[in-house]
C-alpha positions, 0 to 999 in steps of 0.5 A, spaced: 117 224 314 117 230 310 110 233 309 108 234 302 104 240 299 100 239 293 099 244 288 091 245 286 089 249 280 081 251 278 080 250 271 074 255 271 077 261 275 085 259 275 085 260 282 092 257 285 093 254 292 097 249 295 094 243 300 097 238 304 094 231 302 092 229 309 087 235 308 084 233 301 079 227 300 081 221 295 082 224 287 075 221 285 071 225 290 067 231 288 071 238 290 068 245 290 073 251 288 072 256 294 072 262 289 068 260 284 064 254 286 066 250 280 065 243 282 069 237 279 073 231 281 078 233 285 083 230 280 081 235 275 084 240 280 091 237 281 096 242 277 101 237 275 101 230 274 106 229 279 101 232 284 095 227 282 100 221 283 102 223 290 095 224 292 093 217 289 099 214 293 097 217 299 090 215 298 092 208 296 
């Protein structure tokens, strides 16, 4: 199986990064940006709808 990488984007400071779904909690979990400290639902950090879909499939 090919490893997936999800693109994340902080809506507060515009930081962009990638993470493997195995390294992330479920989409509804509170998540904090390492750069600015913004705290939101992890789903709000997903850069694209497809990234969110993949994360949801992984945690289904």
